[in-house]
C-alpha positions in Angstrom: 13.2 -15.1 -6.6 9.3 -14.5 -5.9 7.4 -12.7 -8.5 5.6 -9.6 -7.7 1.8 -9.7 -7.8 0.3 -8.2 -10.9 -1.6 -5.1 -10.3 -3.8 -5.5 -13.4 -5.3 -8.6 -12.2 -8.9 -8.7 -11.0 -8.3 -11.4 -8.3 -7.1 -11.0 -4.6 -3.5 -9.3 -4.9 -2.5 -10.1 -1.3 -3.9 -11.1 2.0 -0.6 -10.1 3.9 -1.5 -8.3 7.3 0.8 -5.7 9.1 1.3 -7.9 12.0 3.0 -10.5 9.7 5.4 -7.9 8.2 8.9 -7.4 9.0 10.5 -4.3 7.5 14.0 -4.3 6.1 16.3 -2.1 8.1 16.6 0.3 5.3 12.9 1.3 5.6 11.1 2.5 8.8 7.4 2.5 9.4 7.5 6.3 9.3 9.3 6.3 6.0 6.7 3.9 4.3 3.9 6.1 5.8 5.4 9.2 4.4 5.6 7.7 0.9 2.0 6.4 1.3 0.6 9.8 2.2 2.5 11.5 -0.5 0.4 9.5 -2.8 -2.8 9.9 -1.3 -5.4 12.6 -1.6 -8.7 13.6 -0.3 -10.5 12.0 -3.2 -10.7 8.4 -3.8 -7.7 6.7 -5.5 -7.2 3.1 -6.5 -5.1 1.1 -4.0 -3.4 -0.4 -7.0 -2.2 3.0 -8.1 -0.9 3.9 -4.7 0.9 0.5 -4.1 2.4 0.9 -7.7 3.6 4.4 -7.1 5.1 3.6 -3.8 6.7 0.6 -5.2 8.4 2.8 -7.9 9.5 5.3 -5.3 11.2 2.7 -3.1 12.7 1.2 -6.1 14.5 4.4 -7.2 16.1 4.4 -3.8 17.4 1.0 -4.5 15.4 -0.7 -1.6 13.6 -4.0 -2.5 10.3 -4.1 -0.7 7.3 -6.3 -1.8 4.1 -4.6 -3.1 2.2 -6.8 -0.7 4.0 -5.0 2.2 3.0 -1.6 0.9 -0.5 -2.9 0.7 -0.5 -4.4 4.1 0.6 -1.0 5.6 -2.2 0.8 3.7 -4.6 -1.7 5.2 -3.2 -0.9 8.7 -3.6 2.8 8.1 -7.0 2.4 7.2 -7.7 0.1 10.5 -6.3 2.8 12.7 -8.2 5.5 11.0 -5.5 7.5 9.2 -7.0 6.7 5.9 -10.5 5.8 4.7 -11.3 3.0 2.4 -14.1 1.7 0.0 -14.1 -1.9 -1.5 -12.1 -4.9 -0.6 -8.6 -3.9 0.1 -7.2 -7.1 -0.8 -8.3 -6.5 -4.4 -6.1 -3.5 -5.2 -7.8 -2.5 -8.3 -11.3 -3.1 -6.7 -10.7 -0.8 -3.6 -9.9 2.8 -3.1 -8.6 5.0 -0.2 -8.4 8.5 0.7 -7.4 10.9 3.4 -10.1 11.3 6.0 -12.5 14.2 5.7 -12.3 16.7 8.3 
């Protein structure tokens, strides 16, 4: 059993990229995006907070999904312009995302 990365850690939490992710059949990309956007706002929010909240929401559905997959999806959403970021996204406590300003 692999241990989940600590979100209160100041080091790099994950370097997983979206192209290397294989989602379980119980979760679609659209489902994951909806959970991420439900936790995101127009103001800056820590990536650690969003990852943790999405992880908890997925766990309540009895689905096992590592935190680094959630973070990889957030980074992909930033890459395609659906979220804005500041800081190093691999360091969840030292980066923030928000919905793009109109």
